[in-house]
C-alpha positions in Angstrom: 178.9 53.5 -13.8 178.9 51.1 -16.7 178.9 52.0 -20.4 175.3 50.8 -20.6 174.2 53.0 -17.7 176.0 56.0 -19.2 174.4 55.4 -22.6 170.9 55.2 -21.0 171.5 58.3 -18.9 172.6 60.3 -21.9 169.7 59.0 -24.0 167.3 60.0 -21.2 168.9 63.5 -21.0 168.7 64.0 -24.8 165.0 63.0 -24.9 164.2 65.2 -21.9 165.9 68.1 -23.6 164.2 67.6 -26.9 160.8 67.1 -25.2 161.2 70.2 -23.2 162.1 72.3 -26.3 158.9 71.1 -28.0 156.9 72.4 -25.1 158.7 75.7 -24.4 159.6 76.7 -28.0 157.1 75.0 -30.2 157.1 77.3 -33.2 160.0 75.7 -35.1 158.6 72.3 -34.5 155.1 73.3 -35.8 156.7 74.2 -39.1 157.9 70.7 -39.8 154.7 68.8 -38.9 153.6 67.1 -42.1 150.4 68.7 -43.5 148.8 65.4 -44.1 148.4 64.8 -40.3 144.9 65.8 -39.1 144.4 68.6 -36.7 146.7 71.5 -35.7 150.5 71.4 -36.0 150.8 72.7 -32.5 148.9 69.8 -31.1 151.3 67.4 -32.8 154.2 69.4 -31.5 153.0 69.2 -28.0 152.1 65.5 -28.3 155.6 64.7 -29.6 157.1 66.7 -26.7 155.1 64.8 -24.1 156.0 61.5 -25.8 159.7 62.4 -25.7 159.4 63.3 -22.0 157.7 60.1 -21.3 160.4 58.2 -23.2 163.0 60.1 -21.2 161.4 59.1 -17.9 161.0 55.5 -18.9 164.7 55.3 -20.0 165.8 56.9 -16.8 164.0 54.4 -14.6 165.8 51.0 -14.5 162.5 49.1 -14.2 161.2 50.6 -17.4 164.4 51.3 -19.3 164.1 48.5 -21.9 160.5 49.4 -22.8 161.4 53.1 -22.8 164.3 52.6 -25.1 162.2 50.6 -27.5 159.6 53.3 -27.4 162.3 55.9 -28.0 163.5 54.0 -31.1 159.9 53.8 -32.4 159.3 57.5 -31.7 162.5 58.4 -33.6 161.3 56.4 -36.6 157.9 58.0 -36.4 159.1 61.5 -36.4 161.5 60.9 -39.4 158.9 62.3 -41.9 159.1 65.6 -40.1 162.8 65.7 -40.8 162.2 64.9 -44.5 159.7 67.7 -44.6 162.2 70.1 -43.1 164.8 69.1 -45.6 162.3 69.6 -48.5 161.1 72.9 -47.1 164.6 74.2 -46.5 166.1 73.3 -49.9 166.2 77.0 -51.0 167.4 78.3 -47.6 171.0 79.5 -47.1 173.7 76.8 -47.1 174.1 76.6 -43.2 170.3 76.1 -42.8 170.2 73.5 -45.6 173.1 71.7 -44.1 171.3 71.5 -40.7 168.1 70.3 -42.3 169.9 67.6 -44.5 172.2 66.7 -41.6 169.2 65.7 -39.5 168.3 62.9 -41.9 171.2 60.6 -41.5 171.4 61.4 -37.8 168.1 59.7 -37.1 169.6 56.2 -37.8 172.3 56.5 -35.1 169.7 57.7 -32.6 167.5 54.7 -33.3 170.5 52.4 -33.1 171.5 54.1 -29.7 168.0 53.5 -28.3 168.0 49.9 -29.5 171.5 49.4 -27.9 170.1 50.7 -24.6 167.2 48.3 -24.9 169.5 45.4 -25.7 171.8 46.1 -22.8 169.2 46.8 -20.2 167.6 44.2 -18.0 164.3 45.4 -16.7 164.7 46.4 -13.1 168.5 46.2 -13.2 170.5 49.4 -12.9 173.7 48.1 -14.5 
């Protein structure tokens, strides 16, 4: 198994795990949906969970890996405002919770870079 294949499998696993969490334990995710989005927070939580699962499936399939990894990078950028909201909302929480909320902010950039790396190193239909 090449480094590229390992990176794509790990990314798919991460996205599947996050997507599953959104669907089976949505309440914490509901709380970080920005209020300016129309509709109910739960709807956005479920939609993002389904999108994460779709990205996971696309990254896991060699034929759709490149597109799936690009979609994953876009999704990670799109959900960044929720991380900012969480950090803002948790600014008065105990230190461990604040650290977790603030720690999510810089973690988004490496996730996006990871997805872009998978896209760059993947040839559609090639399981390297």
